[in-house]
C-alpha positions as CSV (number, residue, x, y, z in Angstrom):
1,X,101.5,107.2,122.4
2,X,105.1,107.2,121.4
3,X,106.7,103.9,120.3
4,X,110.5,103.0,119.7
5,X,110.3,100.2,117.5
6,X,113.4,98.2,116.8
7,X,113.9,95.5,114.3
8,X,115.5,92.5,116.2
9,X,116.8,89.1,115.7
10,X,115.9,88.2,119.3
11,X,114.9,89.9,122.3
12,X,113.9,89.0,125.8
13,X,112.8,90.6,129.1
14,X,113.6,89.5,132.7
15,X,111.9,90.4,136.1
16,X,113.7,89.7,139.2
17,X,115.8,87.1,137.5
18,X,112.9,85.2,135.5
19,X,112.3,85.6,132.0
20,X,108.7,86.9,131.5
21,X,108.8,87.5,127.8
22,X,111.1,86.4,124.5
23,X,111.0,86.3,120.9
24,X,113.4,84.7,118.5
25,X,113.4,86.9,115.2
26,X,113.3,88.2,113.0
27,X,110.8,90.4,114.8
28,X,110.0,93.6,116.4
29,X,110.9,95.0,119.9
30,X,108.4,97.8,120.8
31,X,109.1,100.2,123.9
32,X,105.6,102.0,124.4
33,X,104.8,105.2,126.2
34,X,101.4,106.6,126.9
35,X,100.5,110.1,127.3
36,X,97.4,111.8,128.9
37,X,95.1,112.1,125.8
38,X,95.8,108.8,124.4
39,X,92.6,106.7,123.9
40,X,92.0,103.0,122.9
41,X,91.5,104.4,119.3
42,X,95.0,105.8,119.5
43,X,96.4,102.3,120.5
44,X,94.4,100.6,117.8
45,X,95.7,102.9,115.1
46,X,99.4,102.8,116.2
47,X,99.2,98.9,116.6
48,X,97.9,98.8,112.9
49,X,100.7,101.1,111.9
50,X,103.4,99.2,113.5
51,X,102.1,95.8,112.3
52,X,102.1,96.8,108.8
53,X,105.4,99.0,108.6
54,X,107.7,97.7,105.9
55,X,110.8,97.4,107.9
56,X,112.0,93.9,107.8
57,X,114.3,92.5,105.1
58,X,113.1,92.9,101.7
59,X,110.7,95.8,102.5
60,X,108.4,93.3,104.2
61,X,106.1,94.1,107.4
62,X,105.6,92.0,110.6
63,X,102.3,91.2,109.0
64,X,103.8,89.8,105.8
65,X,106.2,87.7,107.8
66,X,104.0,86.8,110.8
67,X,107.0,88.2,112.8
68,X,106.8,88.0,116.6
69,X,106.7,91.1,118.8
70,X,108.0,91.9,122.3
71,X,105.9,94.9,123.7
72,X,107.4,96.8,126.7
73,X,105.7,99.6,128.6
74,X,108.1,102.5,129.1
75,X,106.9,105.7,130.5
76,X,110.3,107.3,130.4
77,X,109.7,107.8,126.7
78,X,107.7,111.0,127.6
79,X,110.7,112.4,129.8
80,X,111.0,116.2,129.4
81,X,114.5,117.3,129.6
82,X,114.4,120.9,128.3
83,X,115.1,122.4,131.7
84,X,117.9,121.3,134.0
85,X,119.4,117.9,134.4
86,X,116.3,116.2,136.1
87,X,113.6,114.7,133.6
88,X,110.2,115.6,134.3
89,X,107.7,112.8,133.9
90,X,104.5,114.8,133.8
91,X,103.8,114.3,130.2
92,X,103.5,110.5,131.0
93,X,100.1,109.1,131.7
94,X,99.8,107.6,135.4
95,X,99.8,103.8,135.7
96,X,96.0,103.6,136.2
97,X,95.5,105.4,132.7
98,X,98.5,103.9,130.9
99,X,98.2,100.2,131.8
100,X,94.9,99.4,130.2
101,X,96.1,101.4,127.1
102,X,99.3,99.3,127.0
103,X,97.3,96.4,127.3
104,X,94.8,97.6,124.6
105,X,97.6,98.1,122.2
106,X,99.0,94.6,122.8
107,X,95.4,93.2,122.4
108,X,95.1,95.2,119.1
109,X,98.3,93.7,117.7
110,X,97.0,90.2,118.5
111,X,93.7,91.0,116.9
112,X,95.6,91.8,113.7
113,X,97.2,88.5,113.9
114,X,100.5,89.2,115.8
115,X,102.1,86.9,118.3
116,X,102.8,89.2,121.3
117,X,105.1,88.8,124.1
118,X,104.8,91.3,127.1
119,X,106.8,92.8,129.5
120,X,105.4,93.2,133.1
121,X,103.6,96.7,133.5
122,X,105.4,98.8,136.3
123,X,108.1,96.3,137.1
124,X,111.9,96.9,137.0
125,X,112.8,95.0,133.9
126,X,115.9,93.9,132.1
127,X,115.5,93.9,128.3
128,X,117.8,92.2,126.0
129,X,118.0,92.5,122.4
130,X,119.9,92.0,119.1
131,X,119.2,94.9,116.9
132,X,118.9,93.8,113.3
133,X,120.3,96.4,110.8
134,X,120.2,98.4,113.2
135,X,116.9,99.5,112.5
136,X,115.3,101.6,115.1
137,X,112.2,104.0,114.6
138,X,110.3,106.5,116.9
139,X,106.7,106.7,116.2
140,X,104.2,109.3,117.6
141,X,100.5,108.8,117.5
């Protein structure tokens, strides 16, 4: 799994003109990519790491602040651009594999106490955010 974690003061996701998820921060926006060898255990471990990362003001974590999270599935995080100009998506797990793991990741965060808003898996989404800091981290699990 690969996650891009951004500290935000607000974030929202819109699908077909309707807002499907939003947070007023401070909180975290997580873009999550799933690869072929990921498992529910991978999702659980990454959720726990992100929930306790000390990246909010005052070196506090989302767990410390009970900060809201907006989690968006994003297969493009596994793009391979080493050859040519057309990205390869072969490292990204297909939808039937990645959707349950995205759900497992969000459920794991909720199990840890997080308030999680979600995008819509597989949809064309418009994501808006105000990056706070800016703080952006890339985590590989």
